[in-house]
N, C-alpha and C positions, 0 to 999 in steps of 0.2 A: 789906677793899676798894677803898676813896674813896682810900688808897693810892694807890694802882696808878693813877688813870686822868690822871693824865704821861704815864707809861711807856704804859701803850693812846695816844692824843692824838699824841706824840714819832712811836711803830711808825706810826699811819695817815700821818702828817706825811711818811714815809719814802714809802712807797709813793704816796702823791698826787704824789708832789715825783721821784716813775718814780729812789731813791736804791735803795730796791729792792724787789721785786715781791712777798715778801711774807717774812712777820716772826713767828716763836714764842716771846714772851719767856716765859723761865719764871721764874722765881724759887720757891731752894727757903730754908727754914728749917725750922736743923737734921734733914733728912734726907726733912721733910717735906716740901711744894705749896701754896705757902699764894699762891701766882699763878702758870698761866698763861693766855694768850687773845692767839689767831689773828687777824695782819693780812692781809688784802692771797690774793691770788693763789697757786697753785701753780707756775703756765703764764703766763706772756708771751702767747702767739698764748691763749687760749683761752677762759681766763682760770676754771679753770674753781676758790672756791672753798678754800685752806686750811684742812686739816683735823689737828687729830691721829689718826693711827693706832695709833703707842705701837708701828714697828715696830720698832724696836732705840731703844740708850740713847748716845749720847755717851757712858758710861764703859766698851762691849760695846768688846772688841781688833776691829777691824778685820779681823782671820784670818781669823774665824765668815763673815763675804757677801764677801770677795775674797781665795782662797787661796795668790794672793801674797805676800802682805805676813806669812804661818807663821815666818819666818826672816831679817823685820827688822831690821833694829840704825841709830841713832841714832847720831849721831857729832859730836863736840862739838870 
C-alpha cells in the first residue's frame, strides 16, 4: 500500500487546489483491485464526502443507464 501513498497525496493536492472536487483512483492488476481510495467530495455546495457506492462500472454499456444510447455509432 505504501507504493500508492504518492497517488493519494497527489489527488488530495488536486482537491486542495480546487482542480478537482473529488477523485477515486483505482488500480487493477490482472483483474484484481490492488488500490482504491476516495479523496474529496461528491459536490461543491454541501461537500458530502466522496464514497464508493459501486452502482456501476466504467466498462458498463451506457445504454443500460441512458436508453437513448442504445443505437450509438462511433465515427472516425
